[in-house]
N, C-alpha and C positions, 0 to 999 in steps of 0.2 A: 371579370370574364374576360378571355383574350379576344381581340378581335378578329375572330374568323369563323367561317361556316362550319356551323358544327354539323350539319348532318345534310344530305340531298335528298329532296323528295319529299311526297305527304306520306306520313304514318300515324296508327296510333299508339301513343304513348300513355303510360300509368303515372300519376301524380298521386302523391301521397299529402294526407291532409289530416288533419284534428279530426279523430273518430266522433263522430254524430254529428258534423257539420259538412258532409258531403252534398246536400243540395243545397247548402248555403254556399259554399265554394262555386257548385256549378252557376247559381244565378249571379254570382259577385264576378266571377270571370266572365260571364257572356255580357255583361253589362261593360267590364273593363274592354273586352274587345272590339264592341262596336264602337266606345267612347273613345279609343286611342286608335279606331281605323285600321284594327288587326284582321279583317275578315278576310282578306288574301292569305293570312298565313296560317290563321288559326279558324277551322272549320267547324267544329262539333266537340261539344263538351258533354259527357254522359255519365250518371251514376250507373252502374249496374244493378240491376234487380232482377228477381224472378218471383213467381206465384208460388206460395206455400200454404198449406192447410194445416190451421191450428185450433185448439178448442179454446175459446173463451166463455166465460160464464155457462159451461155447458153445451156451448152451440159451437158448430163447425164455422169457422169463418176462413175465407181466403184472404191472404195478404200480401204485399209486395214486401221483400226482404232482399236486403242488400246482398250482393252476390261477394262483395270484398270491402266489408266495414272499412272506413278510413281510407279508401281511395276512389280517384275519378278517373276515367277515360278521356283523352282530349286527342281528337283528329287534328295534326298540323305539319306544316314545314318547320322545322326549328332553325332558327336565324337566332341571332343576338338578340335583337328585338323581343321576337317572339317567345324565345326561353325567358327575356327578363318579365313579360306581361304575366307569364304563367306563373314563373316562380316567384315575383313580388306580391301575388294576390295574397290579400288577410288569410290567414289559416292554412294556408300550402305549406308543408315543411319542405317540400322538393319532388325532385322526380326520379322515378324508380330507375336505378341504371350503375355504372360504375365511375365512382367521383359523381363530379359536376355535370357530366355527361351522359344525357338521358338515352336508353335504350329502346328502341322501338319495339313494339309487341310482334313476334311473327305472326303471317298470315294466317296459318292455322288455328293458333291461339284464340285470335279475333275472328275467324268463323265458327268455332264452336261456342266463344263466349255468346254471341249475337243468335245462334240457333237455341243456346238454352235461356236466351232473354225472352227470345219471340214465342214460346211455348203458350199456346191459347189455354188449352186444357189442363188443368192439373191432375197428375196420373199419381193413384197410390201406390207408395212401394212399401211392401206389408213384407216384412220380414221374419214372417212366422210360418209354420208347416203345421200339418195336424197333428193332435196328440202332444203339441209344444205343452210346457207348464209354462203358466202366466201369472201374473197378479193382475188386478184391477187398479188403476192410477187414478181414476176420475168418474164421477157417476155415484147414484145410488149403492152401488155394490162396491165401491172404493174399499182396497185392501183385502178382497177377498180372494182366494186363490183359486184357479181351476185349470182347466187343458182344454185346448182348441179341438172344436169337433167339425167346422166348417170354417172355409176362407171365400169370401166375395169379392175380388181385387177391385172390378169395377164400380164395386159401390164404395170400398172403403170399408167394408165390414168384416166382424169375425162371431161366429156363433162360438160360445164357451160353455162348457158344462162346469157349474159351480155348485158345490155340495151345500145346497141348504134344504134344513129339516129332515136331516138324514138320507135323503138322496140327491141325485145329479140332477140339476134342472139348468135346461139349456137357456142362454142371455146373449142377445144380440148385441154387439158393442161396435162403435166406431173403433177402427184400429189404433187412434191416437190414445185410445183409454185403456189399453192394455199395454204391458210391459213382460218382456222375457222373464224367467227367474233365471 
């Protein structure tokens, strides 16, 4: 790498890592920053995550999910030394940018990403409407077809009319248990 200042000022940069090793790279990089005395150039390292609701074993579970698998964010001033410390951390494949020069994230991108990460209450996004034809994908009524009769977005529930024993029977399901046909 040429002996020159790569960039002026402190910015957030995106660093590509081996997929699945984001947390290990973050821990390793934080140790390297401390042991090599780079606290004045590299300020923060994060793995961007957000809360998601999934169904596991028939129960709703709130999980942290990586927003960008295979990437971490580093808040730093890029110099030859700081670039070298990050770039030569095990399981880092490089900075996101043009060629060898890292390109900082735009402040709008950083703000929207941190807003997405800091949401405490997970909201339900239900892309169904009343009378939509659905198929049940989980639970005791799995693979039955029906149609949506009510939607409760606050609770994340849908009431579905399922044809059982020759008549339509209302069944309340979690929105993750149904799929649009």
